[in-house]
All heavy atoms as an XYZ file, in Angstrom:
826
protein
N      -9.673    -81.885     41.754
C      -9.274    -81.754     40.368
C      -9.117    -80.299     39.972
O      -8.152    -79.930     39.334
C     -10.323    -82.469     39.503
C     -10.017    -82.451     38.047
S      -8.646    -83.529     37.726
C      -8.620    -83.455     36.000
N     -10.062    -79.459     40.313
C     -10.027    -78.037     39.969
C      -8.881    -77.353     40.698
O      -8.164    -76.531     40.125
C     -11.378    -77.363     40.294
C     -11.308    -75.866     40.094
C     -12.492    -77.965     39.459
N      -8.659    -77.719     41.976
C      -7.560    -77.117     42.731
C      -6.214    -77.468     42.117
O      -5.303    -76.651     42.108
C      -7.617    -77.593     44.188
C      -8.768    -76.955     44.951
O      -9.268    -75.905     44.545
N      -9.181    -77.585     46.029
N      -6.101    -78.674     41.632
C      -4.861    -79.087     40.978
C      -4.607    -78.300     39.705
O      -3.466    -77.952     39.390
N      -5.649    -77.978     38.958
C      -5.501    -77.200     37.727
C      -5.060    -75.779     38.051
O      -4.190    -75.211     37.366
C      -6.814    -77.187     36.944
N      -5.660    -75.178     39.103
C      -5.257    -73.834     39.502
C      -3.799    -73.826     39.963
O      -3.048    -72.898     39.679
C      -6.161    -73.299     40.609
C      -7.510    -72.861     40.123
C      -8.657    -73.320     40.736
C      -7.633    -71.977     39.054
C      -9.905    -72.927     40.302
C      -8.879    -71.568     38.618
C     -10.010    -72.042     39.236
N      -3.428    -74.868     40.688
C      -2.044    -74.976     41.158
C      -1.082    -75.083     39.973
O      -0.033    -74.452     39.943
C      -1.913    -76.198     42.082
C      -0.556    -76.354     42.672
C      -0.110    -75.488     43.668
C       0.297    -77.352     42.225
C       1.146    -75.620     44.218
C       1.558    -77.500     42.762
C       1.991    -76.627     43.763
N      -1.435    -75.882     38.987
C      -0.604    -76.063     37.798
C      -0.503    -74.768     36.994
O       0.597    -74.374     36.561
C      -1.185    -77.183     36.930
C      -0.355    -77.582     35.712
C       0.996    -78.126     36.154
C      -1.099    -78.611     34.893
N      -1.596    -74.069     36.819
C      -1.593    -72.799     36.076
C      -0.775    -71.744     36.838
O       0.010    -71.006     36.248
C      -3.034    -72.312     35.821
C      -3.733    -73.237     34.827
C      -3.057    -70.877     35.304
C      -5.216    -72.975     34.671
N      -0.937    -71.682     38.137
C      -0.168    -70.731     38.958
C       1.316    -71.007     38.889
O       2.136    -70.092     38.776
N       1.683    -72.295     38.953
C       3.106    -72.653     38.848
C       3.677    -72.295     37.492
O       4.819    -71.821     37.385
N       2.902    -72.481     36.439
C       3.365    -72.114     35.097
C       3.556    -70.611     34.978
O       4.520    -70.133     34.365
C       2.374    -72.611     34.051
N       2.659    -69.837     35.583
C       2.788    -68.377     35.542
C       4.024    -67.904     36.301
O       4.750    -67.032     35.832
C       1.522    -67.723     36.116
C       0.310    -67.880     35.208
S      -1.226    -67.275     35.931
C      -0.899    -65.548     36.100
N       4.271    -68.489     37.459
C       5.455    -68.130     38.248
C       6.724    -68.504     37.476
O       7.680    -67.727     37.397
C       5.419    -68.798     39.635
C       6.759    -68.663     40.341
C       4.312    -68.204     40.476
N       6.731    -69.683     36.898
C       7.898    -70.121     36.122
C       8.161    -69.209     34.934
O       9.308    -68.847     34.653
N       7.110    -68.819     34.232
C       7.252    -67.914     33.093
C       7.787    -66.557     33.541
O       8.651    -65.967     32.884
C       5.887    -67.735     32.378
O       5.410    -69.025     31.987
C       6.009    -66.837     31.174
N       7.292    -66.062     34.673
C       7.763    -64.773     35.191
C       9.243    -64.838     35.547
O      10.007    -63.907     35.248
C       6.934    -64.364     36.398
N       9.680    -65.918     36.172
C      11.094    -66.051     36.549
C      11.996    -66.155     35.328
O      13.076    -65.569     35.287
C      11.280    -67.257     37.461
C      10.683    -67.121     38.861
C      10.833    -68.432     39.628
C      11.355    -65.994     39.609
N      11.569    -66.906     34.324
C      12.347    -67.027     33.094
C      12.429    -65.666     32.396
O      13.486    -65.250     31.931
C      11.750    -68.095     32.158
C      12.367    -68.030     30.774
C      11.941    -69.482     32.754
N      11.326    -64.927     32.335
C      11.320    -63.610     31.718
C      12.215    -62.632     32.445
O      12.956    -61.865     31.832
N      12.157    -62.657     33.778
C      13.007    -61.766     34.575
C      14.481    -62.091     34.353
O      15.309    -61.192     34.228
C      12.642    -61.897     36.048
C      13.368    -60.923     36.929
C      12.893    -61.014     38.361
C      13.621    -60.011     39.218
N      13.177    -60.039     40.603
N      14.815    -63.362     34.292
C      16.195    -63.767     34.039
C      16.653    -63.333     32.647
O      17.788    -62.883     32.471
C      16.345    -65.276     34.166
O      16.040    -65.684     35.471
N      15.778    -63.446     31.671
C      16.121    -63.036     30.308
C      16.382    -61.539     30.250
O      17.324    -61.084     29.599
C      15.014    -63.423     29.337
N      15.585    -60.750     30.945
C      15.794    -59.291     30.981
C      17.108    -58.974     31.664
O      17.865    -58.109     31.218
C      14.606    -58.606     31.686
C      13.356    -58.685     30.813
C      14.930    -57.150     32.013
C      12.087    -58.237     31.498
N      17.418    -59.652     32.755
C      18.675    -59.435     33.469
C      19.880    -59.735     32.573
O      20.826    -58.953     32.508
C      18.706    -60.313     34.722
C      19.996    -60.222     35.483
C      20.275    -59.130     36.289
C      20.961    -61.229     35.384
C      21.461    -59.033     36.978
C      22.154    -61.144     36.070
C      22.409    -60.040     36.863
O      23.589    -59.957     37.527
N      19.838    -60.850     31.858
C      20.939    -61.218     30.960
C      21.051    -60.214     29.817
O      22.147    -59.787     29.464
C      20.747    -62.655     30.423
C      21.710    -62.961     29.302
C      20.894    -63.658     31.545
N      19.927    -59.795     29.251
C      19.939    -58.816     28.160
C      20.584    -57.515     28.612
O      21.428    -56.947     27.916
C      18.508    -58.550     27.680
C      18.408    -57.399     26.720
C      18.822    -57.537     25.399
C      17.925    -56.167     27.127
C      18.742    -56.473     24.514
C      17.843    -55.098     26.254
C      18.249    -55.262     24.945
O      18.194    -54.203     24.089
N      20.213    -57.019     29.782
C      20.800    -55.763     30.282
C      22.283    -55.926     30.567
O      23.067    -55.002     30.334
C      20.065    -55.319     31.532
C      18.687    -54.771     31.232
C      17.997    -54.297     32.477
N      16.671    -53.771     32.163
C      15.734    -53.579     33.067
N      15.948    -53.868     34.336
N      14.569    -53.094     32.701
N      22.697    -57.076     31.088
C      24.117    -57.305     31.369
C      24.931    -57.332     30.085
O      26.014    -56.761     30.011
C      24.292    -58.610     32.143
N      24.417    -57.962     29.052
C      25.117    -58.019     27.770
C      25.153    -56.632     27.135
O      26.173    -56.199     26.610
C      24.445    -59.051     26.828
C      24.979    -58.930     25.420
C      24.658    -60.456     27.358
N      24.041    -55.925     27.196
C      23.961    -54.598     26.586
C      24.927    -53.622     27.261
O      25.554    -52.809     26.596
C      22.531    -54.077     26.684
C      22.318    -52.771     25.959
C      20.867    -52.357     26.012
C      20.663    -51.011     25.348
N      19.286    -50.554     25.508
N      25.067    -53.675     28.570
C      25.954    -52.758     29.278
C      27.405    -53.198     29.231
O      28.299    -52.432     29.567
C      25.511    -52.616     30.734
O      25.783    -53.813     31.442
N      27.650    -54.442     28.830
C      29.015    -54.931     28.723
C      29.521    -55.615     29.970
O      30.648    -56.088     29.993
N      28.737    -55.692     31.016
C      29.214    -56.323     32.246
C      29.189    -57.845     32.166
O      29.718    -58.517     33.037
C      28.385    -55.849     33.440
O      27.031    -56.217     33.276
N      28.600    -58.398     31.100
C      28.573    -59.851     30.949
C      29.845    -60.344     30.271
O      30.137    -61.526     30.279
C      27.360    -60.284     30.142
N      30.603    -59.428     29.687
C      31.838    -59.783     28.988
C      32.980    -59.661     29.988
O      33.045    -58.713     30.744
C      32.077    -58.827     27.791
C      33.331    -59.198     27.050
C      30.885    -58.832     26.866
N      33.891    -60.607     29.963
C      35.001    -60.556     30.905
C      36.315    -60.318     30.176
O      36.414    -60.486     28.973
C      35.083    -61.860     31.696
O      35.331    -62.928     30.806
N      37.316    -59.921     30.926
C      38.653    -59.762     30.362
C      38.868    -58.407     29.710
O      38.203    -57.431     30.011
N      39.833    -58.354     28.776
C      40.225    -57.099     28.154
C      39.135    -56.528     27.260
O      39.107    -55.343     27.001
C      41.495    -57.309     27.344
N      38.234    -57.359     26.773
C      37.191    -56.886     25.875
C      36.026    -56.255     26.632
O      35.085    -55.789     26.023
C      36.678    -58.043     25.021
N      36.081    -56.215     27.921
C      34.987    -55.696     28.723
C      34.764    -54.216     28.437
O      35.692    -53.418     28.460
C      35.292    -55.893     30.208
C      34.200    -55.420     31.109
C      34.546    -55.701     32.559
C      33.451    -55.173     33.446
N      33.773    -55.362     34.856
N      33.531    -53.861     28.171
C      33.182    -52.478     27.919
C      33.220    -51.733     29.240
O      32.724    -52.207     30.247
C      31.776    -52.383     27.289
C      31.354    -50.935     27.128
C      31.750    -53.108     25.971
N      33.813    -50.556     29.230
C      33.873    -49.770     30.449
C      35.110    -50.053     31.277
O      35.266    -49.492     32.345
N      35.995    -50.916     30.809
C      37.220    -51.148     31.554
C      38.104    -49.924     31.397
O      38.003    -49.182     30.440
C      37.924    -52.401     31.046
O      38.321    -52.239     29.711
N      38.961    -49.692     32.337
C      39.790    -48.502     32.295
C      41.260    -48.877     32.433
O      41.612    -49.955     32.889
C      39.374    -47.519     33.390
C      39.487    -48.075     34.788
C      40.630    -47.888     35.536
C      38.451    -48.799     35.352
C      40.741    -48.411     36.800
C      38.551    -49.319     36.624
C      39.702    -49.111     37.340
O      39.810    -49.636     38.599
N      42.108    -47.964     32.040
C      43.551    -48.155     32.093
C      44.010    -48.014     33.534
O      43.803    -46.972     34.155
C      44.229    -47.121     31.200
C      45.723    -47.149     31.262
C      46.439    -48.216     30.757
C      46.426    -46.100     31.815
C      47.813    -48.252     30.803
C      47.802    -46.117     31.868
C      48.491    -47.183     31.365
O      49.859    -47.212     31.417
N      44.611    -49.040     34.059
C      45.060    -49.021     35.443
C      46.546    -48.685     35.488
O      47.402    -49.543     35.441
C      44.799    -50.366     36.101
C      43.345    -50.738     36.147
C      43.134    -52.130     36.675
C      41.675    -52.485     36.598
N      41.392    -53.868     36.835
N      46.832    -47.424     35.545
C      48.227    -46.991     35.603
C      48.291    -45.505     35.818
O      47.327    -44.778     35.581
N      49.445    -45.019     36.246
C      49.610    -43.594     36.469
C      49.975    -42.866     35.196
O      50.074    -43.450     34.123
N      50.195    -41.572     35.334
C      50.582    -40.760     34.195
C      52.093    -40.848     33.995
O      52.864    -40.964     34.948
C      50.187    -39.304     34.424
C      48.706    -39.089     34.488
C      48.096    -38.736     35.676
C      47.929    -39.231     33.360
C      46.735    -38.528     35.738
C      46.564    -39.031     33.408
C      45.972    -38.681     34.602
N      52.515    -40.745     32.732
C      53.938    -40.706     32.427
C      54.438    -39.279     32.610
O      53.663    -38.333     32.585
C      54.164    -41.185     30.987
C      53.690    -42.613     30.751
C      53.767    -43.031     29.299
O      54.406    -42.310     28.496
O      53.181    -44.060     28.974
N      55.771    -39.115     32.771
C      56.314    -37.765     32.984
C      56.086    -36.896     31.761
O      55.656    -35.761     31.868
C      57.797    -37.843     33.334
C      58.020    -38.452     34.697
C      59.446    -38.389     35.119
C      59.561    -39.080     36.474
N      60.701    -38.650     37.221
N      56.415    -37.407     30.587
C      56.168    -36.691     29.335
C      55.052    -37.447     28.611
O      55.167    -38.637     28.337
C      57.427    -36.647     28.489
N      53.969    -36.735     28.294
C      52.811    -37.400     27.684
C      53.137    -37.885     26.276
O      53.764    -37.181     25.497
C      51.613    -36.458     27.633
C      50.359    -37.151     27.135
S      48.898    -36.140     27.212
C      48.653    -36.040     28.960
N      52.720    -39.087     25.980
C      52.889    -39.657     24.646
C      51.532    -39.682     23.952
O      50.493    -39.468     24.580
C      53.432    -41.101     24.741
O      52.468    -41.901     25.452
C      54.769    -41.143     25.462
N      51.544    -39.950     22.644
C      50.280    -40.051     21.894
C      49.433    -41.199     22.444
O      48.218    -41.095     22.511
C      50.561    -40.268     20.407
C      51.027    -39.012     19.705
C      51.124    -39.213     18.214
N      49.914    -39.709     17.584
C      48.848    -38.966     17.273
N      48.846    -37.696     17.558
N      47.791    -39.505     16.690
N      50.084    -42.287     22.823
C      49.354    -43.437     23.372
C      48.641    -43.050     24.664
O      47.467    -43.352     24.856
C      50.313    -44.592     23.620
C      49.638    -45.819     24.215
C      50.642    -46.947     24.473
N      49.987    -48.087     25.055
C      49.759    -48.240     26.352
N      50.161    -47.330     27.215
N      49.139    -49.315     26.811
N      49.360    -42.371     25.551
C      48.756    -41.960     26.812
C      47.626    -40.952     26.584
O      46.578    -41.020     27.212
C      49.799    -41.352     27.736
C      49.227    -40.956     29.086
C      50.246    -40.317     30.001
O      51.173    -39.656     29.518
O      50.083    -40.478     31.220
N      47.829    -40.033     25.633
C      46.788    -39.046     25.325
C      45.525    -39.740     24.833
O      44.409    -39.387     25.225
C      47.305    -38.062     24.282
N      45.701    -40.739     23.978
C      44.551    -41.482     23.470
C      43.864    -42.260     24.597
O      42.635    -42.338     24.644
C      44.980    -42.427     22.354
N      44.630    -42.827     25.517
C      44.056    -43.553     26.648
C      43.266    -42.614     27.557
O      42.200    -42.975     28.056
C      45.157    -44.255     27.454
C      45.738    -45.517     26.843
C      46.961    -45.979     27.623
C      44.705    -46.617     26.808
N      43.780    -41.415     27.770
C      43.101    -40.447     28.633
C      41.739    -40.089     28.054
O      40.741    -40.048     28.762
C      43.969    -39.188     28.831
C      45.166    -39.517     29.720
C      43.154    -38.047     29.430
C      46.200    -38.423     29.800
N      41.700    -39.847     26.738
C      40.448    -39.450     26.105
C      39.567    -40.639     25.739
O      38.414    -40.462     25.364
C      40.736    -38.606     24.859
C      41.374    -37.246     25.135
C      41.666    -36.535     23.829
C      40.489    -36.396     26.025
N      40.106    -41.838     25.814
C      39.318    -43.033     25.517
C      39.064    -43.225     24.036
O      38.004    -43.718     23.647
N      40.017    -42.830     23.203
C      39.887    -42.958     21.759
C      41.145    -43.591     21.199
O      42.116    -43.825     21.925
C      39.651    -41.580     21.088
C      40.781    -40.623     21.444
C      38.304    -41.012     21.483
C      40.688    -39.283     20.761
N      41.140    -43.862     19.897
C      42.331    -44.411     19.239
C      43.310    -43.278     18.898
O      42.897    -42.139     18.712
C      41.943    -45.128     17.955
C      41.122    -46.355     18.212
C      40.797    -47.031     16.917
N      39.967    -48.209     17.218
C      39.825    -49.205     16.412
N      40.409    -49.199     15.234
N      39.091    -50.233     16.749
N      44.568    -43.630     18.784
C      45.576    -42.631     18.413
C      45.310    -42.061     17.029
O      45.646    -40.918     16.753
C      46.970    -43.259     18.439
C      47.452    -43.647     19.820
C      48.825    -44.279     19.782
O      49.727    -43.733     19.110
O      48.991    -45.329     20.419
N      44.704    -42.839     16.161
C      44.474    -42.425     14.779
C      43.124    -41.731     14.581
O      42.713    -41.513     13.447
C      44.564    -43.638     13.866
O      43.582    -44.588     14.242
N      42.439    -41.360     15.656
C      41.110    -40.750     15.547
C      41.186    -39.393     14.855
O      42.176    -38.676     14.960
C      40.489    -40.567     16.927
O      40.258    -41.809     17.523
N      40.101    -39.066     14.162
C      39.999    -37.783     13.478
C      39.690    -36.672     14.488
O      39.213    -36.927     15.583
C      38.908    -37.842     12.413
C      39.208    -38.816     11.289
C      40.452    -38.429     10.495
O      40.670    -37.225     10.265
O      41.211    -39.342     10.112
N      39.950    -35.434     14.072
C      39.798    -34.283     14.966
C      38.391    -34.135     15.563
O      38.281    -33.873     16.765
C      40.212    -32.992     14.261
C      40.224    -31.800     15.187
C      40.853    -30.575     14.561
O      41.549    -30.702     13.552
O      40.614    -29.490     15.109
N      37.318    -34.312     14.801
C      35.986    -34.178     15.430
C      35.763    -35.179     16.569
O      35.162    -34.845     17.593
C      35.018    -34.439     14.277
C      35.778    -34.120     13.045
C      37.204    -34.473     13.347
N      36.265    -36.396     16.413
C      36.121    -37.397     17.471
C      36.979    -37.028     18.687
O      36.566    -37.222     19.829
C      36.509    -38.776     16.946
C      36.175    -39.881     17.907
C      36.240    -41.232     17.268
C      35.802    -42.282     18.269
N      35.719    -43.594     17.696
N      38.160    -36.474     18.433
C      39.036    -36.033     19.523
C      38.348    -34.923     20.316
O      38.306    -34.951     21.553
C      40.396    -35.548     18.981
C      41.163    -36.703     18.348
C      41.222    -34.894     20.085
C      42.382    -36.271     17.551
N      37.777    -33.964     19.597
C      37.126    -32.833     20.258
C      35.874    -33.277     21.023
O      35.598    -32.767     22.116
C      36.781    -31.760     19.233
C      37.993    -31.100     18.551
C      37.533    -30.111     17.507
C      38.910    -30.451     19.563
N      35.137    -34.228     20.476
C      33.946    -34.736     21.170
C      34.339    -35.472     22.452
O      33.691    -35.300     23.494
C      33.158    -35.659     20.248
N      35.395    -36.274     22.388
C      35.860    -36.999     23.578
C      36.375    -36.010     24.625
O      36.121    -36.173     25.824
C      36.956    -37.992     23.201
N      37.083    -34.971     24.163
C      37.590    -33.941     25.085
C      36.428    -33.226     25.770
O      36.444    -33.015     26.982
C      38.461    -32.942     24.314
C      38.858    -31.756     25.125
N      38.181    -30.572     25.066
C      39.850    -31.591     26.036
C      38.739    -29.709     25.895
N      39.753    -30.305     26.503
N      35.415    -32.871     24.998
C      34.255    -32.165     25.553
C      33.570    -33.015     26.622
O      33.208    -32.525     27.696
C      33.278    -31.832     24.437
C      32.185    -30.878     24.816
C      31.318    -30.462     23.631
N      32.092    -29.876     22.543
C      32.322    -30.473     21.358
N      31.812    -31.666     21.107
N      33.031    -29.882     20.430
N      33.433    -34.303     26.337
C      32.782    -35.210     27.294
C      33.615    -35.342     28.571
O      33.083    -35.295     29.681
C      32.594    -36.580     26.646
C      31.889    -37.580     27.517
C      31.694    -38.883     26.789
C      31.024    -39.906     27.687
N      30.886    -41.205     27.040
N      34.929    -35.494     28.411
C      35.806    -35.636     29.583
C      35.821    -34.353     30.416
O      35.833    -34.400     31.643
C      37.222    -36.000     29.155
C      37.356    -37.395     28.584
S      37.014    -38.687     29.782
C      38.403    -38.506     30.855
N      35.836    -33.201     29.745
C      35.871    -31.945     30.485
C      34.535    -31.689     31.191
O      34.513    -31.118     32.282
C      36.213    -30.782     29.548
C      37.682    -30.744     29.179
S      38.797    -30.716     30.602
C      38.442    -29.120     31.290
N      33.461    -32.122     30.576
C      32.154    -31.975     31.235
C      32.155    -32.749     32.551
O      31.632    -32.290     33.558
C      31.042    -32.473     30.314
C      29.672    -32.335     30.901
C      29.038    -31.110     30.927
C      29.023    -33.432     31.448
C      27.771    -30.975     31.484
C      27.763    -33.314     31.994
C      27.134    -32.076     32.021
N      32.761    -33.926     32.551
C      32.778    -34.772     33.745
C      33.842    -34.372     34.756
O      33.706    -34.670     35.937
C      32.993    -36.232     33.354
C      31.830    -36.808     32.599
O      30.698    -36.410     32.819
N      32.102    -37.728     31.692
N      34.920    -33.706     34.312
C      36.053    -33.449     35.198
C      36.396    -31.977     35.361
O      37.472    -31.655     35.862
C      37.299    -34.184     34.665
C      37.138    -35.685     34.739
O      36.969    -36.229     35.810
N      37.168    -36.342     33.596
N      35.528    -31.074     34.949
C      35.850    -29.646     35.027
C      35.889    -29.187     36.483
O      35.021    -29.554     37.287
C      34.820    -28.821     34.245
C      35.327    -27.459     33.933
N      35.252    -26.425     34.828
C      35.946    -26.964     32.833
C      35.786    -25.342     34.294
N      36.215    -25.648     33.073
N      36.897    -28.376     36.849
C      37.004    -27.912     38.236
C      35.783    -27.128     38.723
O      35.451    -27.183     39.902
C      38.254    -27.025     38.214
C      39.054    -27.520     37.063
C      38.060    -27.984     36.050
N      35.106    -26.421     37.840
C      33.914    -25.675     38.242
C      32.767    -26.595     38.639
O      31.841    -26.171     39.328
C      33.448    -24.744     37.116
C      34.414    -23.596     36.881
O      35.296    -23.367     37.754
O      34.300    -22.943     35.836
N      32.831    -27.849     38.203
C      31.792    -28.832     38.543
C      32.276    -29.825     39.590
O      31.730    -30.910     39.716
C      31.343    -29.585     37.285
C      30.690    -28.687     36.278
O      30.110    -27.674     36.638
N      30.783    -29.038     35.011
N      33.322    -29.464     40.308
C      33.828    -30.321     41.372
C      34.907    -31.291     40.933
O      35.302    -32.169     41.689
N      35.407    -31.136     39.708
C      36.467    -32.010     39.209
C      37.848    -31.544     39.651
O      38.013    -30.481     40.246
N      38.819    -32.323     39.330
C      40.205    -32.039     39.710
C      40.873    -31.148     38.664
O      40.755    -31.386     37.462
C      40.962    -33.367     39.819
O      42.351    -33.152     39.831
N      41.618    -30.140     39.127
C      42.365    -29.285     38.188
C      43.476    -30.089     37.521
O      43.789    -29.854     36.354
C      42.962    -28.063     38.904
O      43.757    -28.504     40.003
C      41.874    -27.136     39.407
N      44.050    -31.036     38.247
C      45.109    -31.864     37.678
C      44.573    -32.708     36.524
O      45.170    -32.767     35.449
C      45.706    -32.770     38.767
C      46.783    -33.695     38.264
C      48.028    -33.204     37.899
C      46.544    -35.048     38.149
C      49.021    -34.046     37.430
C      47.526    -35.902     37.683
C      48.768    -35.393     37.325
N      43.417    -33.346     36.739
C      42.837    -34.163     35.679
C      42.392    -33.309     34.491
O      42.561    -33.707     33.337
C      41.657    -34.974     36.202
C      42.001    -36.118     37.151
C      40.732    -36.809     37.635
C      42.925    -37.113     36.487
N      41.844    -32.143     34.769
C      41.427    -31.252     33.684
C      42.640    -30.817     32.864
O      42.573    -30.747     31.626
C      40.700    -30.037     34.248
N      43.756    -30.569     33.528
C      44.989    -30.203     32.823
C      45.468    -31.350     31.937
O      45.868    -31.129     30.785
C      46.094    -29.840     33.842
O      45.609    -28.789     34.668
C      47.370    -29.418     33.153
N      45.404    -32.567     32.456
C      45.822    -33.736     31.672
C      44.904    -33.960     30.471
O      45.367    -34.310     29.382
C      45.853    -34.999     32.548
C      47.015    -35.043     33.502
C      48.312    -35.128     32.741
C      49.480    -35.355     33.641
N      50.744    -35.430     32.902
N      43.613    -33.745     30.650
C      42.663    -33.911     29.545
C      42.942    -32.869     28.468
O      42.973    -33.178     27.271
C      41.202    -33.816     30.058
C      40.218    -33.732     28.904
C      40.877    -35.006     30.940
N      43.188    -31.619     28.878
C      43.513    -30.564     27.909
C      44.826    -30.852     27.192
O      44.947    -30.657     25.986
C      43.581    -29.206     28.597
C      42.219    -28.647     28.906
O      41.262    -28.881     28.175
N      42.113    -27.925     30.005
N      45.808    -31.327     27.947
C      47.106    -31.666     27.346
C      46.962    -32.800     26.332
O      47.570    -32.776     25.260
C      48.080    -32.063     28.457
C      49.500    -32.291     28.000
C      50.426    -32.692     29.141
O      50.029    -32.615     30.322
O      51.571    -33.093     28.835
N      46.136    -33.784     26.656
C      45.904    -34.908     25.742
C      45.257    -34.420     24.455
O      45.646    -34.815     23.354
C      45.027    -35.958     26.417
N      44.259    -33.544     24.580
C      43.596    -33.010     23.382
C      44.588    -32.229     22.523
O      44.651    -32.408     21.303
C      42.437    -32.100     23.765
C      41.738    -31.526     22.525
C      40.921    -30.304     22.816
C      41.816    -29.150     23.125
N      41.343    -27.844     22.757
N      45.375    -31.373     23.148
C      46.345    -30.570     22.394
C      47.351    -31.455     21.665
O      47.701    -31.195     20.524
C      47.066    -29.589     23.322
C      46.183    -28.470     23.809
C      45.630    -27.624     22.675
O      46.367    -27.355     21.691
O      44.452    -27.258     22.747
N      47.811    -32.501     22.318
C      48.786    -33.384     21.697
C      48.200    -34.086     20.482
O      48.825    -34.148     19.413
C      49.303    -34.428     22.672
C      50.159    -35.501     22.015
S      51.138    -36.400     23.156
C      52.429    -35.226     23.441
N      46.990    -34.602     20.620
C      46.389    -35.339     19.500
C      45.964    -34.419     18.362
O      46.120    -34.773     17.188
C      45.197    -36.154     19.998
C      45.537    -37.319     20.929
C      44.287    -37.969     21.461
C      46.418    -38.338     20.234
N      45.459    -33.237     18.674
C      45.020    -32.306     17.631
C      46.224    -31.707     16.921
O      46.245    -31.590     15.692
C      44.108    -31.209     18.212
C      43.870    -30.100     17.217
C      42.786    -31.804     18.652
N      47.263    -31.315     17.669
C      48.431    -30.684     17.036
C      49.192    -31.653     16.141
O      49.764    -31.244     15.148
C      49.364    -30.119     18.113
O      49.932    -31.176     18.873
N      49.177    -32.934     16.470
C      49.864    -33.916     15.630
C      49.058    -34.277     14.387
O      49.588    -34.873     13.463
C      50.173    -35.179     16.444
C      51.304    -34.970     17.415
O      52.045    -34.003     17.309
N      51.434    -35.846     18.374
N      47.772    -33.929     14.362
C      46.936    -34.198     13.196
C      47.177    -33.183     12.095
O      46.969    -33.453     10.925
C      45.448    -34.180     13.569
C      45.010    -35.409     14.281
C      44.911    -36.539     13.308
C      44.651    -37.824     14.041
N      44.861    -38.970     13.203
N      47.601    -31.967     12.461
C      47.750    -30.894     11.481
C      49.074    -30.937     10.770
O      49.998    -31.500     10.972
C      47.580    -29.546     12.159
C      46.202    -29.404     12.736
C      46.044    -28.154     13.578
O      46.999    -27.447     13.826
N      44.834    -27.905     14.018
Protein backbone atom coordinates (compact mmCIF):
# COMPACT_ATOMS: atom_id res chain seq x y z
CA UNK A 1 0.00 0.00 0.00
CA UNK A 2 2.74 2.48 0.94
CA UNK A 3 4.78 1.60 -2.16
CA UNK A 4 1.76 2.26 -4.33
CA UNK A 5 1.31 5.71 -2.77
CA UNK A 6 4.97 6.59 -3.39
CA UNK A 7 4.62 5.39 -6.96
CA UNK A 8 1.49 7.51 -7.46
CA UNK A 9 3.10 10.62 -5.94
CA UNK A 10 6.25 10.14 -8.03
CA UNK A 11 4.20 9.75 -11.21
CA UNK A 12 2.26 12.92 -10.41
CA UNK A 13 5.51 14.83 -9.87
CA UNK A 14 6.97 13.61 -13.17
CA UNK A 15 3.74 14.48 -14.99
CA UNK A 16 3.68 17.96 -13.47
CA UNK A 17 7.32 18.53 -14.44
CA UNK A 18 6.66 17.48 -18.06
CA UNK A 19 3.59 19.70 -18.34
CA UNK A 20 5.53 22.65 -16.87
CA UNK A 21 8.46 22.10 -19.22
CA UNK A 22 6.10 21.96 -22.20
CA UNK A 23 4.37 25.16 -21.08
CA UNK A 24 7.73 26.96 -20.84
CA UNK A 25 8.71 25.70 -24.30
CA UNK A 26 5.44 26.94 -25.84
CA UNK A 27 5.72 30.30 -24.03
CA UNK A 28 9.26 30.87 -25.35
CA UNK A 29 8.23 29.86 -28.88
CA UNK A 30 5.31 32.29 -28.88
CA UNK A 31 7.40 35.07 -27.34
CA UNK A 32 10.17 34.71 -29.94
CA UNK A 33 7.68 34.45 -32.80
CA UNK A 34 8.75 31.01 -34.00
CA UNK A 35 5.33 29.58 -33.13
CA UNK A 36 3.67 31.82 -35.73
CA UNK A 37 3.78 30.65 -39.32
CA UNK A 38 3.50 32.40 -42.65
CA UNK A 39 3.95 36.08 -43.48
CA UNK A 40 3.17 37.19 -39.93
CA UNK A 41 6.18 35.34 -38.56
CA UNK A 42 8.45 37.56 -36.50
CA UNK A 43 11.99 37.57 -37.79
CA UNK A 44 11.10 36.65 -41.35
CA UNK A 45 13.21 38.38 -43.94
CA UNK A 46 12.78 39.61 -47.49
CA UNK A 47 13.95 36.94 -49.89
CA UNK A 48 15.13 38.85 -52.91
CA UNK A 49 18.08 40.68 -54.38
CA UNK A 50 18.71 44.38 -54.61
CA UNK A 51 17.15 46.49 -57.34
CA UNK A 52 19.40 48.50 -59.69
CA UNK A 53 18.00 51.83 -58.51
CA UNK A 54 16.95 51.83 -54.86
CA UNK A 55 13.32 52.65 -54.16
CA UNK A 56 11.72 53.83 -50.91
CA UNK A 57 10.15 50.38 -50.53
CA UNK A 58 13.51 48.64 -50.86
CA UNK A 59 15.14 51.14 -48.47
CA UNK A 60 12.46 50.44 -45.88
CA UNK A 61 12.90 46.67 -46.34
CA UNK A 62 16.66 46.96 -45.88
CA UNK A 63 16.28 48.84 -42.60
CA UNK A 64 13.32 46.74 -41.46
CA UNK A 65 10.98 49.69 -40.97
CA UNK A 66 7.93 51.19 -42.67
CA UNK A 67 8.30 53.68 -45.51
CA UNK A 68 6.38 56.23 -43.45
CA UNK A 69 8.66 55.95 -40.38
CA UNK A 70 9.85 59.11 -38.65
CA UNK A 71 13.50 60.19 -38.76
CA UNK A 72 14.45 59.03 -35.22
CA UNK A 73 13.20 55.51 -36.01
CA UNK A 74 15.08 55.54 -39.34
CA UNK A 75 18.29 56.59 -37.61
CA UNK A 76 17.87 53.97 -34.86
CA UNK A 77 17.32 51.20 -37.43
CA UNK A 78 20.34 52.43 -39.41
CA UNK A 79 22.51 52.44 -36.28
CA UNK A 80 21.46 48.89 -35.44
CA UNK A 81 22.08 47.63 -38.98
CA UNK A 82 25.47 49.32 -39.18
CA UNK A 83 26.48 47.89 -35.82
CA UNK A 84 25.78 44.41 -37.19
CA UNK A 85 27.19 44.93 -40.70
CA UNK A 86 30.06 47.42 -40.35
CA UNK A 87 33.20 46.43 -42.29
CA UNK A 88 35.40 47.13 -39.25
CA UNK A 89 33.47 44.41 -37.39
CA UNK A 90 33.76 41.85 -40.17
CA UNK A 91 30.72 42.98 -42.16
CA UNK A 92 30.43 43.46 -45.89
CA UNK A 93 31.29 46.82 -47.46
CA UNK A 94 28.56 46.20 -50.04
CA UNK A 95 25.90 45.69 -47.37
CA UNK A 96 27.14 48.68 -45.38
CA UNK A 97 26.87 50.80 -48.54
CA UNK A 98 23.31 49.60 -49.13
CA UNK A 99 22.34 50.33 -45.51
CA UNK A 100 23.79 53.86 -45.78
CA UNK A 101 22.04 54.40 -49.11
CA UNK A 102 18.73 53.25 -47.61
CA UNK A 103 19.09 55.67 -44.69
CA UNK A 104 19.95 58.57 -46.99
CA UNK A 105 16.97 57.87 -49.22
CA UNK A 106 14.47 57.69 -46.37
CA UNK A 107 15.87 60.68 -44.46
CA UNK A 108 16.24 62.93 -47.52
CA UNK A 109 12.66 62.25 -48.61
CA UNK A 110 11.38 63.19 -45.13
CA UNK A 111 12.75 66.74 -45.34
